[in-house]
All heavy atoms as a GROMACS GRO file, in nm:
protein
  553
    1MET      N    1 -16.457  -0.439   5.791
    1MET     CA    2 -16.349  -0.412   5.698
    1MET      C    3 -16.326  -0.262   5.684
    1MET      O    4 -16.212  -0.219   5.680
    1MET     CB    5 -16.380  -0.475   5.562
    1MET     CG    6 -16.375  -0.627   5.560
    1MET     SD    7 -16.431  -0.701   5.404
    1MET     CE    8 -16.293  -0.663   5.298
    2LEU      N    9 -16.434  -0.189   5.675
    2LEU     CA   10 -16.424  -0.044   5.659
    2LEU      C   11 -16.354   0.018   5.779
    2LEU      O   12 -16.265   0.101   5.764
    2LEU     CB   13 -16.564   0.016   5.640
    2LEU     CG   14 -16.573   0.161   5.598
    2LEU    CD1   15 -16.508   0.183   5.462
    2LEU    CD2   16 -16.718   0.205   5.593
    3GLU      N   17 -16.392  -0.023   5.898
    3GLU     CA   18 -16.331   0.030   6.019
    3GLU      C   19 -16.186  -0.011   6.033
    3GLU      O   20 -16.108   0.056   6.100
    3GLU     CB   21 -16.412  -0.011   6.142
    3GLU     CG   22 -16.543   0.061   6.150
    3GLU     CD   23 -16.622   0.027   6.275
    3GLU    OE1   24 -16.563  -0.025   6.371
    3GLU    OE2   25 -16.743   0.053   6.275
    4ALA      N   26 -16.147  -0.119   5.967
    4ALA     CA   27 -16.008  -0.163   5.970
    4ALA      C   28 -15.923  -0.088   5.869
    4ALA      O   29 -15.804  -0.108   5.860
    4ALA     CB   30 -16.000  -0.313   5.943
    5GLY      N   31 -15.987   0.000   5.790
    5GLY     CA   32 -15.913   0.083   5.696
    5GLY      C   33 -15.914   0.031   5.553
    5GLY      O   34 -15.845   0.086   5.466
    6VAL      N   35 -15.990  -0.074   5.526
    6VAL     CA   36 -15.999  -0.127   5.390
    6VAL      C   37 -16.084  -0.031   5.307
    6VAL      O   38 -16.191   0.011   5.348
    6VAL     CB   39 -16.061  -0.269   5.390
    6VAL    CG1   40 -16.078  -0.320   5.248
    6VAL    CG2   41 -15.978  -0.363   5.473
    7GLY      N   42 -16.035   0.005   5.190
    7GLY     CA   43 -16.106   0.098   5.103
    7GLY      C   44 -16.238   0.041   5.055
    7GLY      O   45 -16.251  -0.080   5.033
    8LEU      N   46 -16.334   0.129   5.036
    8LEU     CA   47 -16.468   0.088   4.994
    8LEU      C   48 -16.466   0.015   4.860
    8LEU      O   49 -16.544  -0.078   4.838
    8LEU     CB   50 -16.560   0.210   4.988
    8LEU     CG   51 -16.709   0.185   4.996
    8LEU    CD1   52 -16.746   0.108   5.122
    8LEU    CD2   53 -16.786   0.315   4.993
    9ILE      N   54 -16.377   0.053   4.772
    9ILE     CA   55 -16.369  -0.012   4.640
    9ILE      C   56 -16.326  -0.158   4.656
    9ILE      O   57 -16.378  -0.246   4.589
    9ILE     CB   58 -16.274   0.066   4.548
    9ILE    CG1   59 -16.336   0.202   4.514
    9ILE    CG2   60 -16.243  -0.013   4.421
    9ILE    CD1   61 -16.247   0.297   4.441
   10TYR      N   62 -16.233  -0.183   4.748
   10TYR     CA   63 -16.190  -0.321   4.772
   10TYR      C   64 -16.300  -0.402   4.838
   10TYR      O   65 -16.318  -0.521   4.807
   10TYR     CB   66 -16.064  -0.323   4.858
   10TYR     CG   67 -15.948  -0.254   4.789
   10TYR    CD1   68 -15.901  -0.133   4.836
   10TYR    CD2   69 -15.890  -0.310   4.676
   10TYR    CE1   70 -15.796  -0.068   4.771
   10TYR    CE2   71 -15.785  -0.247   4.611
   10TYR     CZ   72 -15.738  -0.125   4.659
   10TYR     OH   73 -15.637  -0.062   4.595
   11ILE      N   74 -16.375  -0.338   4.926
   11ILE     CA   75 -16.489  -0.405   4.989
   11ILE      C   76 -16.592  -0.439   4.883
   11ILE      O   77 -16.649  -0.548   4.882
   11ILE     CB   78 -16.549  -0.319   5.102
   11ILE    CG1   79 -16.446  -0.299   5.214
   11ILE    CG2   80 -16.677  -0.382   5.157
   11ILE    CD1   81 -16.486  -0.198   5.319
   12ARG      N   82 -16.615  -0.345   4.791
   12ARG     CA   83 -16.709  -0.369   4.680
   12ARG      C   84 -16.668  -0.494   4.603
   12ARG      O   85 -16.750  -0.582   4.576
   12ARG     CB   86 -16.710  -0.248   4.586
   12ARG     CG   87 -16.793  -0.271   4.460
   12ARG     CD   88 -16.752  -0.182   4.345
   12ARG     NE   89 -16.615  -0.214   4.305
   12ARG     CZ   90 -16.541  -0.135   4.228
   12ARG    NH1   91 -16.588  -0.021   4.184
   12ARG    NH2   92 -16.418  -0.169   4.195
   13ASP      N   93 -16.540  -0.501   4.569
   13ASP     CA   94 -16.490  -0.616   4.493
   13ASP      C   95 -16.504  -0.745   4.572
   13ASP      O   96 -16.544  -0.848   4.518
   13ASP     CB   97 -16.345  -0.594   4.452
   13ASP     CG   98 -16.328  -0.480   4.352
   13ASP    OD1   99 -16.430  -0.438   4.292
   13ASP    OD2  100 -16.214  -0.434   4.335
   14PHE      N  101 -16.470  -0.740   4.700
   14PHE     CA  102 -16.479  -0.857   4.787
   14PHE      C  103 -16.623  -0.909   4.793
   14PHE      O  104 -16.647  -1.030   4.790
   14PHE     CB  105 -16.428  -0.823   4.926
   14PHE     CG  106 -16.436  -0.936   5.024
   14PHE    CD1  107 -16.342  -1.037   5.024
   14PHE    CD2  108 -16.537  -0.939   5.119
   14PHE    CE1  109 -16.350  -1.142   5.114
   14PHE    CE2  110 -16.545  -1.042   5.210
   14PHE     CZ  111 -16.452  -1.144   5.208
   15LEU      N  112 -16.719  -0.816   4.802
   15LEU     CA  113 -16.860  -0.855   4.812
   15LEU      C  114 -16.922  -0.887   4.678
   15LEU      O  115 -17.033  -0.940   4.670
   15LEU     CB  116 -16.940  -0.743   4.882
   15LEU     CG  117 -16.902  -0.717   5.028
   15LEU    CD1  118 -16.978  -0.596   5.080
   15LEU    CD2  119 -16.929  -0.839   5.113
   16GLY      N  120 -16.852  -0.852   4.568
   16GLY     CA  121 -16.904  -0.881   4.435
   16GLY      C  122 -17.010  -0.784   4.386
   16GLY      O  123 -17.087  -0.816   4.296
   17HIS      N  124 -17.012  -0.664   4.444
   17HIS     CA  125 -17.108  -0.564   4.398
   17HIS      C  126 -17.062  -0.503   4.266
   17HIS      O  127 -16.942  -0.482   4.245
   17HIS     CB  128 -17.123  -0.451   4.501
   17HIS     CG  129 -17.185  -0.496   4.629
   17HIS    ND1  130 -17.165  -0.431   4.748
   17HIS    CD2  131 -17.268  -0.600   4.658
   17HIS    CE1  132 -17.232  -0.492   4.844
   17HIS    NE2  133 -17.295  -0.595   4.792
   18ALA      N  134 -17.156  -0.474   4.178
   18ALA     CA  135 -17.123  -0.411   4.050
   18ALA      C  136 -17.090  -0.264   4.068
   18ALA      O  137 -17.010  -0.208   3.993
   18ALA     CB  138 -17.240  -0.428   3.953
   19SER      N  139 -17.150  -0.202   4.168
   19SER     CA  140 -17.131  -0.059   4.190
   19SER      C  141 -17.095  -0.033   4.335
   19SER      O  142 -17.148  -0.097   4.426
   19SER     CB  143 -17.261   0.016   4.157
   19SER     OG  144 -17.255   0.150   4.203
   20VAL      N  145 -17.006   0.065   4.355
   20VAL     CA  146 -16.970   0.103   4.491
   20VAL      C  147 -17.090   0.164   4.563
   20VAL      O  148 -17.099   0.162   4.685
   20VAL     CB  149 -16.847   0.196   4.493
   20VAL    CG1  150 -16.883   0.337   4.450
   20VAL    CG2  151 -16.780   0.196   4.627
   21LYS      N  152 -17.185   0.216   4.487
   21LYS     CA  153 -17.308   0.271   4.546
   21LYS      C  154 -17.383   0.164   4.624
   21LYS      O  155 -17.439   0.190   4.730
   21LYS     CB  156 -17.400   0.331   4.439
   21LYS     CG  157 -17.347   0.455   4.374
   21LYS     CD  158 -17.359   0.570   4.468
   21LYS     CE  159 -17.320   0.699   4.400
   21LYS     NZ  160 -17.305   0.806   4.492
   22THR      N  161 -17.385   0.043   4.571
   22THR     CA  162 -17.450  -0.068   4.641
   22THR      C  163 -17.379  -0.095   4.772
   22THR      O  164 -17.442  -0.114   4.876
   22THR     CB  165 -17.449  -0.194   4.554
   22THR    OG1  166 -17.510  -0.164   4.429
   22THR    CG2  167 -17.522  -0.310   4.621
   23THR      N  168 -17.247  -0.094   4.768
   23THR     CA  169 -17.168  -0.119   4.888
   23THR      C  170 -17.193  -0.011   4.992
   23THR      O  171 -17.203  -0.040   5.111
   23THR     CB  172 -17.018  -0.127   4.853
   23THR    OG1  173 -17.002  -0.215   4.743
   23THR    CG2  174 -16.936  -0.175   4.971
   24GLU      N  175 -17.205   0.114   4.947
   24GLU     CA  176 -17.229   0.226   5.038
   24GLU      C  177 -17.359   0.207   5.116
   24GLU      O  178 -17.369   0.250   5.231
   24GLU     CB  179 -17.233   0.359   4.963
   24GLU     CG  180 -17.097   0.404   4.917
   24GLU     CD  181 -17.103   0.530   4.832
   24GLU    OE1  182 -17.212   0.567   4.783
   24GLU    OE2  183 -16.998   0.592   4.816
   25VAL      N  184 -17.459   0.146   5.053
   25VAL     CA  185 -17.586   0.123   5.120
   25VAL      C  186 -17.565   0.037   5.244
   25VAL      O  187 -17.627   0.060   5.347
   25VAL     CB  188 -17.687   0.056   5.024
   25VAL    CG1  189 -17.812   0.009   5.098
   25VAL    CG2  190 -17.725   0.150   4.912
   26TYR      N  191 -17.476  -0.059   5.233
   26TYR     CA  192 -17.453  -0.154   5.342
   26TYR      C  193 -17.340  -0.112   5.436
   26TYR      O  194 -17.327  -0.167   5.545
   26TYR     CB  195 -17.423  -0.292   5.286
   26TYR     CG  196 -17.539  -0.347   5.208
   26TYR    CD1  197 -17.539  -0.343   5.069
   26TYR    CD2  198 -17.650  -0.399   5.272
   26TYR    CE1  199 -17.646  -0.391   4.996
   26TYR    CE2  200 -17.758  -0.448   5.201
   26TYR     CZ  201 -17.755  -0.444   5.063
   26TYR     OH  202 -17.862  -0.491   4.992
   27ALA      N  203 -17.259  -0.018   5.392
   27ALA     CA  204 -17.143   0.022   5.472
   27ALA      C  205 -17.186   0.121   5.580
   27ALA      O  206 -17.223   0.234   5.552
   27ALA     CB  207 -17.037   0.084   5.383
   28LYS      N  208 -17.179   0.076   5.700
   28LYS     CA  209 -17.209   0.162   5.815
   28LYS      C  210 -17.080   0.181   5.891
   28LYS      O  211 -17.000   0.089   5.906
   28LYS     CB  212 -17.313   0.099   5.907
   28LYS     CG  213 -17.443   0.068   5.838
   28LYS     CD  214 -17.517   0.192   5.801
   28LYS     CE  215 -17.649   0.155   5.737
   28LYS     NZ  216 -17.712   0.264   5.673
   29THR      N  217 -17.057   0.300   5.939
   29THR     CA  218 -16.936   0.326   6.015
   29THR      C  219 -16.970   0.408   6.138
   29THR      O  220 -17.071   0.478   6.141
   29THR     CB  221 -16.831   0.396   5.927
   29THR    OG1  222 -16.709   0.404   5.998
   29THR    CG2  223 -16.874   0.535   5.887
   30ASN      N  224 -16.886   0.400   6.235
   30ASN     CA  225 -16.913   0.477   6.356
   30ASN      C  226 -16.858   0.618   6.341
   30ASN      O  227 -16.773   0.645   6.256
   30ASN     CB  228 -16.859   0.404   6.478
   30ASN     CG  229 -16.708   0.395   6.482
   30ASN    OD1  230 -16.638   0.488   6.446
   30ASN    ND2  231 -16.658   0.282   6.526
   31PRO      N  232 -16.905   0.712   6.422
   31PRO     CA  233 -16.863   0.851   6.411
   31PRO      C  234 -16.712   0.871   6.427
   31PRO      O  235 -16.654   0.959   6.366
   31PRO     CB  236 -16.939   0.922   6.523
   31PRO     CG  237 -17.055   0.834   6.551
   31PRO     CD  238 -17.010   0.694   6.522
   32GLU      N  239 -16.648   0.787   6.506
   32GLU     CA  240 -16.504   0.799   6.526
   32GLU      C  241 -16.428   0.772   6.397
   32GLU      O  242 -16.332   0.842   6.364
   32GLU     CB  243 -16.457   0.704   6.636
   32GLU     CG  244 -16.310   0.710   6.665
   32GLU     CD  245 -16.260   0.844   6.715
   32GLU    OE1  246 -16.342   0.927   6.763
   32GLU    OE2  247 -16.139   0.869   6.704
   33VAL      N  248 -16.471   0.675   6.320
   33VAL     CA  249 -16.406   0.644   6.193
   33VAL      C  250 -16.426   0.761   6.097
   33VAL      O  251 -16.333   0.802   6.027
   33VAL     CB  252 -16.460   0.513   6.132
   33VAL    CG1  253 -16.406   0.492   5.992
   33VAL    CG2  254 -16.425   0.396   6.222
   34LYS      N  255 -16.546   0.816   6.094
   34LYS     CA  256 -16.571   0.933   6.009
   34LYS      C  257 -16.481   1.049   6.049
   34LYS      O  258 -16.420   1.115   5.964
   34LYS     CB  259 -16.718   0.977   6.020
   34LYS     CG  260 -16.815   0.885   5.953
   34LYS     CD  261 -16.956   0.940   5.970
   34LYS     CE  262 -17.060   0.846   5.916
   34LYS     NZ  263 -17.195   0.897   5.937
   35ARG      N  264 -16.471   1.074   6.178
   35ARG     CA  265 -16.389   1.185   6.226
   35ARG      C  266 -16.243   1.168   6.185
   35ARG      O  267 -16.181   1.259   6.134
   35ARG     CB  268 -16.398   1.196   6.379
   35ARG     CG  269 -16.322   1.317   6.435
   35ARG     CD  270 -16.308   1.310   6.587
   35ARG     NE  271 -16.235   1.194   6.633
   35ARG     CZ  272 -16.102   1.179   6.625
   35ARG    NH1  273 -16.029   1.273   6.571
   35ARG    NH2  274 -16.044   1.070   6.669
   36ARG      N  275 -16.189   1.047   6.204
   36ARG     CA  276 -16.050   1.022   6.168
   36ARG      C  277 -16.027   1.039   6.019
   36ARG      O  278 -15.925   1.092   5.975
   36ARG     CB  279 -16.009   0.882   6.211
   36ARG     CG  280 -15.984   0.869   6.360
   36ARG     CD  281 -15.920   0.737   6.394
   36ARG     NE  282 -15.995   0.627   6.334
   36ARG     CZ  283 -16.037   0.520   6.400
   36ARG    NH1  284 -16.012   0.507   6.529
   36ARG    NH2  285 -16.103   0.425   6.339
   37THR      N  286 -16.122   0.993   5.937
   37THR     CA  287 -16.109   1.007   5.792
   37THR      C  288 -16.111   1.153   5.752
   37THR      O  289 -16.028   1.197   5.671
   37THR     CB  290 -16.222   0.931   5.720
   37THR    OG1  291 -16.218   0.794   5.760
   37THR    CG2  292 -16.210   0.943   5.569
   38ILE      N  293 -16.202   1.229   5.808
   38ILE     CA  294 -16.210   1.371   5.777
   38ILE      C  295 -16.082   1.441   5.819
   38ILE      O  296 -16.024   1.518   5.741
   38ILE     CB  297 -16.334   1.435   5.843
   38ILE    CG1  298 -16.461   1.384   5.774
   38ILE    CG2  299 -16.326   1.587   5.839
   38ILE    CD1  300 -16.588   1.418   5.848
   39GLU      N  301 -16.035   1.414   5.939
   39GLU     CA  302 -15.912   1.478   5.986
   39GLU      C  303 -15.793   1.441   5.899
   39GLU      O  304 -15.708   1.525   5.870
   39GLU     CB  305 -15.884   1.438   6.131
   39GLU     CG  306 -15.975   1.507   6.230
   39GLU     CD  307 -15.950   1.462   6.373
   39GLU    OE1  308 -15.865   1.372   6.396
   39GLU    OE2  309 -16.015   1.518   6.462
   40ALA      N  310 -15.788   1.317   5.855
   40ALA     CA  311 -15.676   1.272   5.773
   40ALA      C  312 -15.672   1.339   5.636
   40ALA      O  313 -15.566   1.351   5.576
   40ALA     CB  314 -15.682   1.120   5.755
   41HIS      N  315 -15.785   1.386   5.588
   41HIS     CA  316 -15.792   1.443   5.453
   41HIS      C  317 -15.820   1.592   5.450
   41HIS      O  318 -15.840   1.649   5.343
   41HIS     CB  319 -15.897   1.368   5.370
   41HIS     CG  320 -15.860   1.225   5.346
   41HIS    ND1  321 -15.766   1.188   5.254
   41HIS    CD2  322 -15.901   1.112   5.406
   41HIS    CE1  323 -15.753   1.057   5.256
   41HIS    NE2  324 -15.834   1.009   5.348
   42CYS      N  325 -15.819   1.658   5.565
   42CYS     CA  326 -15.847   1.801   5.571
   42CYS      C  327 -15.752   1.881   5.482
   42CYS      O  328 -15.795   1.967   5.405
   42CYS     CB  329 -15.840   1.854   5.714
   42CYS     SG  330 -15.990   1.822   5.808
   43ALA      N  331 -15.624   1.856   5.493
   43ALA     CA  332 -15.526   1.932   5.415
   43ALA      C  333 -15.547   1.908   5.266
   43ALA      O  334 -15.542   2.003   5.186
   43ALA     CB  335 -15.384   1.893   5.456
   44GLU      N  336 -15.571   1.784   5.228
   44GLU     CA  337 -15.593   1.750   5.088
   44GLU      C  338 -15.715   1.822   5.031
   44GLU      O  339 -15.717   1.859   4.914
   44GLU     CB  340 -15.612   1.598   5.077
   44GLU     CG  341 -15.626   1.546   4.936
   44GLU     CD  342 -15.644   1.396   4.934
   44GLU    OE1  343 -15.608   1.327   5.032
   44GLU    OE2  344 -15.693   1.346   4.832
   45LEU      N  345 -15.815   1.842   5.115
   45LEU     CA  346 -15.938   1.908   5.071
   45LEU      C  347 -15.932   2.060   5.088
   45LEU      O  348 -16.025   2.130   5.053
   45LEU     CB  349 -16.058   1.855   5.151
   45LEU     CG  350 -16.093   1.709   5.126
   45LEU    CD1  351 -16.196   1.662   5.227
   45LEU    CD2  352 -16.143   1.688   4.986
   46GLY      N  353 -15.821   2.108   5.142
   46GLY     CA  354 -15.808   2.253   5.164
   46GLY      C  355 -15.894   2.302   5.278
   46GLY      O  356 -15.940   2.417   5.276
   47LEU      N  357 -15.916   2.218   5.378
   47LEU     CA  358 -16.001   2.254   5.491
   47LEU      C  359 -15.918   2.270   5.617
   47LEU      O  360 -15.820   2.199   5.636
   47LEU     CB  361 -16.105   2.144   5.514
   47LEU     CG  362 -16.200   2.119   5.398
   47LEU    CD1  363 -16.277   1.991   5.422
   47LEU    CD2  364 -16.295   2.236   5.381
   48PRO      N  365 -15.957   2.362   5.703
   48PRO     CA  366 -15.885   2.375   5.830
   48PRO      C  367 -15.918   2.258   5.921
   48PRO      O  368 -16.024   2.197   5.909
   48PRO     CB  369 -15.942   2.506   5.888
   48PRO     CG  370 -16.079   2.515   5.829
   48PRO     CD  371 -16.068   2.454   5.691
   49GLN      N  372 -15.826   2.225   6.010
   49GLN     CA  373 -15.853   2.119   6.107
   49GLN      C  374 -15.928   2.182   6.224
   49GLN      O  375 -15.875   2.264   6.296
   49GLN     CB  376 -15.725   2.054   6.153
   49GLN     CG  377 -15.662   1.969   6.046
   49GLN     CD  378 -15.547   1.887   6.100
   49GLN    OE1  379 -15.490   1.918   6.201
   49GLN    NE2  380 -15.514   1.781   6.028
   50LYS      N  381 -16.054   2.145   6.239
   50LYS     CA  382 -16.139   2.199   6.343
   50LYS      C  383 -16.256   2.105   6.364
   50LYS      O  384 -16.268   2.005   6.294
   50LYS     CB  385 -16.190   2.338   6.305
   50LYS     CG  386 -16.283   2.337   6.183
   50LYS     CD  387 -16.347   2.471   6.160
   50LYS     CE  388 -16.462   2.456   6.062
   50LYS     NZ  389 -16.568   2.545   6.086
   51THR      N  390 -16.341   2.137   6.458
   51THR     CA  391 -16.464   2.062   6.478
   51THR      C  392 -16.566   2.112   6.378
   51THR      O  393 -16.582   2.233   6.359
   51THR     CB  394 -16.516   2.082   6.621
   51THR    OG1  395 -16.413   2.042   6.711
   51THR    CG2  396 -16.640   2.001   6.646
   52PHE      N  397 -16.635   2.021   6.312
   52PHE     CA  398 -16.729   2.059   6.207
   52PHE      C  399 -16.875   2.043   6.252
   52PHE      O  400 -16.905   1.953   6.331
   52PHE     CB  401 -16.707   1.972   6.083
   52PHE     CG  402 -16.570   1.989   6.023
   52PHE    CD1  403 -16.470   1.897   6.048
   52PHE    CD2  404 -16.541   2.098   5.943
   52PHE    CE1  405 -16.344   1.912   5.994
   52PHE    CE2  406 -16.415   2.114   5.888
   52PHE     CZ  407 -16.316   2.021   5.914
   53THR      N  408 -16.961   2.127   6.197
   53THR     CA  409 -17.104   2.111   6.220
   53THR      C  410 -17.151   1.990   6.139
   53THR      O  411 -17.079   1.943   6.050
   53THR     CB  412 -17.182   2.235   6.175
   53THR    OG1  413 -17.170   2.246   6.032
   53THR    CG2  414 -17.133   2.361   6.242
   54ALA      N  415 -17.271   1.943   6.164
   54ALA     CA  416 -17.325   1.829   6.090
   54ALA      C  417 -17.332   1.861   5.940
   54ALA      O  418 -17.300   1.776   5.857
   54ALA     CB  419 -17.462   1.792   6.144
   55ALA      N  420 -17.370   1.983   5.905
   55ALA     CA  421 -17.379   2.021   5.764
   55ALA      C  422 -17.240   2.024   5.700
   55ALA      O  423 -17.222   1.979   5.586
   55ALA     CB  424 -17.446   2.158   5.751
   56GLU      N  425 -17.142   2.077   5.773
   56GLU     CA  426 -17.005   2.080   5.721
   56GLU      C  427 -16.951   1.938   5.704
   56GLU      O  428 -16.888   1.907   5.602
   56GLU     CB  429 -16.913   2.157   5.815
   56GLU     CG  430 -16.937   2.306   5.816
   56GLU     CD  431 -16.858   2.377   5.925
   56GLU    OE1  432 -16.844   2.323   6.036
   56GLU    OE2  433 -16.810   2.488   5.897
   57GLU      N  434 -16.979   1.852   5.800
   57GLU     CA  435 -16.933   1.713   5.791
   57GLU      C  436 -16.993   1.644   5.669
   57GLU      O  437 -16.924   1.574   5.596
   57GLU     CB  438 -16.969   1.637   5.918
   57GLU     CG  439 -16.916   1.496   5.920
   57GLU     CD  440 -16.945   1.423   6.048
   57GLU    OE1  441 -16.917   1.478   6.156
   57GLU    OE2  442 -16.995   1.310   6.039
   58LYS      N  443 -17.121   1.666   5.645
   58LYS     CA  444 -17.187   1.606   5.529
   58LYS      C  445 -17.122   1.654   5.400
   58LYS      O  446 -17.095   1.574   5.310
   58LYS     CB  447 -17.336   1.641   5.529
   58LYS     CG  448 -17.412   1.578   5.415
   58LYS     CD  449 -17.559   1.611   5.420
   58LYS     CE  450 -17.630   1.549   5.301
   58LYS     NZ  451 -17.771   1.584   5.297
   59SER      N  452 -17.092   1.782   5.391
   59SER     CA  453 -17.026   1.838   5.273
   59SER      C  454 -16.888   1.776   5.252
   59SER      O  455 -16.850   1.742   5.140
   59SER     CB  456 -17.015   1.989   5.287
   59SER     OG  457 -16.939   2.044   5.183
   60ILE      N  458 -16.815   1.759   5.360
   60ILE     CA  459 -16.681   1.702   5.352
   60ILE      C  460 -16.689   1.556   5.308
   60ILE      O  461 -16.611   1.511   5.222
   60ILE     CB  462 -16.609   1.714   5.487
   60ILE    CG1  463 -16.580   1.862   5.516
   60ILE    CG2  464 -16.480   1.632   5.488
   60ILE    CD1  465 -16.539   1.891   5.658
   61ILE      N  466 -16.784   1.483   5.361
   61ILE     CA  467 -16.800   1.342   5.323
   61ILE      C  468 -16.832   1.332   5.174
   61ILE      O  469 -16.779   1.245   5.105
   61ILE     CB  470 -16.907   1.274   5.411
   61ILE    CG1  471 -16.853   1.259   5.554
   61ILE    CG2  472 -16.948   1.138   5.353
   61ILE    CD1  473 -16.956   1.216   5.655
   62GLU      N  474 -16.915   1.421   5.124
   62GLU     CA  475 -16.946   1.422   4.981
   62GLU      C  476 -16.820   1.449   4.898
   62GLU      O  477 -16.798   1.386   4.795
   62GLU     CB  478 -17.054   1.525   4.951
   62GLU     CG  479 -17.190   1.485   5.003
   62GLU     CD  480 -17.293   1.597   4.994
   62GLU    OE1  481 -17.261   1.707   4.946
   62GLU    OE2  482 -17.408   1.572   5.037
   63LYS      N  483 -16.735   1.541   4.945
   63LYS     CA  484 -16.610   1.569   4.875
   63LYS      C  485 -16.517   1.448   4.878
   63LYS      O  486 -16.452   1.418   4.777
   63LYS     CB  487 -16.540   1.689   4.937
   63LYS     CG  488 -16.610   1.820   4.910
   63LYS     CD  489 -16.538   1.936   4.976
   63LYS     CE  490 -16.613   2.066   4.954
   63LYS     NZ  491 -16.544   2.179   5.016
   64LEU      N  492 -16.512   1.379   4.990
   64LEU     CA  493 -16.429   1.259   5.000
   64LEU      C  494 -16.478   1.151   4.904
   64LEU      O  495 -16.399   1.084   4.840
   64LEU     CB  496 -16.428   1.206   5.144
   64LEU     CG  497 -16.351   1.287   5.245
   64LEU    CD1  498 -16.379   1.236   5.386
   64LEU    CD2  499 -16.202   1.284   5.215
   65ARG      N  500 -16.608   1.136   4.896
   65ARG     CA  501 -16.664   1.037   4.802
   65ARG      C  502 -16.627   1.072   4.658
   65ARG      O  503 -16.593   0.986   4.579
   65ARG     CB  504 -16.815   1.028   4.818
   65ARG     CG  505 -16.857   0.952   4.940
   65ARG     CD  506 -17.005   0.931   4.946
   65ARG     NE  507 -17.039   0.855   5.065
   65ARG     CZ  508 -17.141   0.881   5.143
   65ARG    NH1  509 -17.222   0.980   5.117
   65ARG    NH2  510 -17.163   0.807   5.249
   66ALA      N  511 -16.635   1.201   4.624
   66ALA     CA  512 -16.599   1.245   4.490
   66ALA      C  513 -16.453   1.216   4.461
   66ALA      O  514 -16.417   1.175   4.352
   66ALA     CB  515 -16.629   1.394   4.473
   67LEU      N  516 -16.366   1.237   4.561
   67LEU     CA  517 -16.225   1.205   4.544
   67LEU      C  518 -16.206   1.056   4.520
   67LEU      O  519 -16.125   1.017   4.437
   67LEU     CB  520 -16.145   1.246   4.669
   67LEU     CG  521 -16.110   1.392   4.684
   67LEU    CD1  522 -16.044   1.415   4.819
   67LEU    CD2  523 -16.017   1.437   4.573
   68GLY      N  524 -16.280   0.976   4.592
   68GLY     CA  525 -16.270   0.831   4.576
   68GLY      C  526 -16.312   0.787   4.437
   68GLY      O  527 -16.252   0.698   4.378
   69LYS      N  528 -16.414   0.852   4.384
   69LYS     CA  529 -16.461   0.817   4.248
   69LYS      C  530 -16.359   0.859   4.143
   69LYS      O  531 -16.340   0.790   4.045
   69LYS     CB  532 -16.595   0.885   4.223
   69LYS     CG  533 -16.709   0.827   4.301
   69LYS     CD  534 -16.837   0.902   4.277
   69LYS     CE  535 -16.946   0.852   4.369
   69LYS     NZ  536 -17.068   0.930   4.356
   70SER      N  537 -16.295   0.973   4.164
   70SER     CA  538 -16.200   1.022   4.065
   70SER      C  539 -16.072   0.941   4.064
   70SER      O  540 -16.002   0.939   3.965
   70SER     CB  541 -16.169   1.171   4.089
   70SER     OG  542 -16.098   1.189   4.209
   71SER      N  543 -16.041   0.874   4.175
   71SER     CA  544 -15.918   0.794   4.179
   71SER      C  545 -15.941   0.650   4.138
   71SER      O  546 -15.849   0.573   4.127
   71SER     CB  547 -15.858   0.798   4.321
   71SER     OG  548 -15.943   0.733   4.412
   72ALA      N  549 -16.068   0.614   4.114
   72ALA     CA  550 -16.100   0.476   4.077
   72ALA      C  551 -16.072   0.449   3.932
   72ALA      O  552 -16.060   0.527   3.848
   72ALA     CB  553 -16.246   0.446   4.106
   0.00000   0.00000   0.00000
């Protein structure tokens, strides 16, 4: 579902988890999906479109998660 573009919050609801944190434990995605998500949100996060180091990618993923929590 995640790779098909379904939001983690909807997956949480579908699975009946009380917290999206529980869903995150089970949600595995391939690097290509991560790359596309990061690229899609670079402008929104004020980041340049480029290749990121592992540390930069981790930071960006944390920012994306924070955005997801604030929109919930």
